[in-house]
C-alpha positions, 0 to 999 in steps of 0.5 A: 473077902472085900468087894475089890478082892471079889472083883479081882477074883471074878475077872481072873476067872473070866479072862485068865486062860494062860500061864501068868508069865507067858506073853499072853498070860501077862496081857490077860492080867493087864486087861483084867486089871484095866477092867477093874476100873471104868471101861465103857462110859457108853455101851458099844452095842445097838439097843434097837437091834437087841430089842428087835432081835429079842422081840421083847414083850411087856412083862418079859424078864430079862437077864443081861450083862450091863457094861455102860448101862445104856442098853439096860436102861433102853430095855425099860422102854419095853415095860419089862417085868424085870431086868437082872443085870450083871457086870464084873467091873465094879465101876460099871455096877456103880454106873448102872446103879447111878442111872437107875437111881437118877431115872427116878430121883432127878426132877425131869427129863431136862435134868436127866439129859443134862446128866447123861446126854450132855454129861458135861454141865458144871451143875451136874455134881450138884444135881447128884448131891441134891437128888441122886446121892440120898437114894443111892446105895452106900457102895455106889456112893462111895465109888462116885465120891472117891477122888480120881486123879485131878478130880475131887470126886469121880462124880465130877466126870459128869461136869467134864465130859463123862464120855471122854473118860474110861478106857474107851474114852481114852482110846477114842482120845488117842484115836483123835490124836493120831487122826490130827497127826494125819491131818484129819478133821472130823467136822465135815463127817459130822456135818455130812448130809448124805451117805455119799458125803460120808463115804467120800470122807472115809475114802479120802481121809480115813482109808489112807490112815490104814496104810500108814506103817505106824497105824498098822503096827499099833493096830496089830498089838493086842494091848492097843485094843484093850481100850476097846474092851478086847482081851487077847482071846477076842483079838484072835477071833477078830483077826480071823475075819482078816485071814489073821490080820486085824488091820483089814478088819478094823478098816472095814468096821470103821468104814461101816461105822462111818458110811453105812448109817446116816450120821444124823441117826448114829449116836455111836458115830458121834461118840467116836468122832465127837467124843460125846453126843451133839452139843446142842442136844438135837442129835441121835442118842440111845433110846433111854435118853429120848424125851419121848421115852422118859416117862417109860424109863422113869416108871419102869426103872425100879424093875432093874437091878445089877450085881457084881457077879458073873452071869453064870453064878447069878443064873445059878441062884435064879429060879428055873423056867423064869426068864424070857430074854438073855443078852450076853454081849460078846462075853462068850468070845472070852470063854473056854469050852467049860465056861460056855457049857456051864453058862448054857446049862444055866441058861437052859435051866432058867429059860421058859419055852420060847425064850431068846438069847442074843449075843455078839461075836468079834468074828463073823461065825457063831462060836457055839456049835462044837463047843457047847454040848449037843445035849444042850444046844439041840434044845435051841434053834438058831433064828433066821434074820441074824445077818440083817440084825448085824447089818443094822447094828450101828455100833459096827464093831462086831462081826456077828449078831446071833439069836437062839430060841429055846424049844423046850 
């Protein structure tokens, strides 16, 4: 079986829950096809919340779902014993391997920041050819050196604003187009000096858009949110927070992104409303891109690895009682009860006493009680402070952040 066929098979198992020719089944298959390519140029979960919620200690062995890789790379700042990452998207695997290789192969922080911070420098493909390609695995090289659209090679995305690519990048571009039609200019938001100025911008410029008939119609279409990485199963969980209507949920989470954190400290807001980090390099960025963390990221990068597998399958091959921290992103929102049971069986088998699991949910409630058998879940304790973690999550898109601790 080819790597492409394997990726398709794994995505089908993760996403397809309905008959192929049902309405939802067709949407699930469209989503899984989208996920075979690049979805997230930047992961959309706050790594600072992850690291605090997991109480990461030097030497911890971490298992995580990688997505765009910003969080995996940021965990390196805590000197882990190992990071074992997985992702079902071959594009995400290639991106994470690129980041790991670049951390040790590029000559200094300036080059590293040019590549992943600015991500639009004309010289970035040459940096790849000179420094990264010689140490990158053959499969990842093949992915980055394949033609894509008008680009001679995919690596050329880093010369044209990498964060504008991928499904999320296209979604954000479409959002900007709708905003322009509505007469919205995000420059005043990005220049705001106080939370009050940010709130005034939202109230006057953005809130009225959610009353627009076309915007409301588009928001209620499941396929419209595929670019956010939201499959049909998760769409319903999001909508449940709005009494079945997704529009008030999206409005409130947009408000949180714009208004609850200083714009000078929220790189998610810059990614959304600037389509990239601040051009002069002085704005907020993920921890792995901060100059103060560069030496730690570089030193610990060899401890990170990623494979194109499901988390459950990877854990099944892992030694028992070997792992201290697990990051599941929002993947459980996609899962059936049987898939949740299989995953938590392996998490429980591989966890050391005191191990922590952190995950997010599209809706606010914890989705595990009543779905994971009590014989498994009773060995774990839901941790206090999860609402505070959710409130601090600058990405603002999720309804809940949840942490469990293994009691043994």
